[in-house]
C-alpha positions in Angstrom: -1.7 6.6 1.4 -2.3 5.5 5.0 -0.4 6.1 8.2 -0.3 3.5 11.0 1.2 3.7 14.5 1.8 -0.1 14.7 2.9 -2.3 11.8 0.8 -5.1 13.3 -2.3 -3.0 12.9 -1.5 -2.2 9.3 -0.9 -5.9 8.5 -4.1 -6.9 10.3 -6.1 -4.4 8.2 -4.5 -5.6 5.0 -5.2 -9.3 5.6 -8.9 -9.0 6.6 -12.3 -7.6 5.7 -13.0 -5.1 2.9 -9.3 -4.6 2.1 -8.7 -8.3 1.6 -11.7 -8.6 -0.6 -10.6 -5.6 -2.7 -7.1 -7.0 -3.0 -8.6 -10.3 -4.4 -10.1 -8.2 -7.2 -7.0 -6.2 -8.1 -6.4 -8.0 -11.4 -9.9 -7.0 -12.5 -9.2 -3.3 -12.0 -5.5 -2.8 -12.4 -2.5 -4.0 -14.4 -0.1 -3.2 -11.6 -0.2 -2.4 -7.9 2.8 -0.9 -6.1 3.3 -0.8 -2.3 6.0 0.6 -0.1 6.3 0.8 3.7 8.4 3.5 5.4 8.9 4.5 8.9 8.5 8.2 9.5 6.9 10.7 11.8 5.5 12.7 8.9 3.7 11.5 5.8 5.5 12.4 2.5 3.9 14.7 0.0 2.1 13.1 -2.9 5.0 14.1 -5.1 7.5 12.4 -2.7 5.3 9.4 -2.4 5.3 8.9 -6.2 9.0 8.9 -6.2 9.2 6.5 -3.3 6.7 4.1 -5.1 9.0 3.9 -8.1 11.2 1.6 -6.1 8.4 -0.1 -4.3 7.2 -3.7 -4.6 5.3 -4.2 -7.8 2.5 -6.8 -8.3 1.8 -7.2 -12.0 -1.3 -8.9 -13.5 
């Protein structure tokens, strides 16, 4: 779970460097990756995050 002040910063991180390299290897370490983006002033608890992810975008390998 991460928190960003600007969506553009989050997208810049996701599309470059170590994160991009890791994402290219997803299929070697996972059967499914789920993501969700929400706007909030407070991070959800891990329990809340799990519930939110159930409706998130799923990438299946």
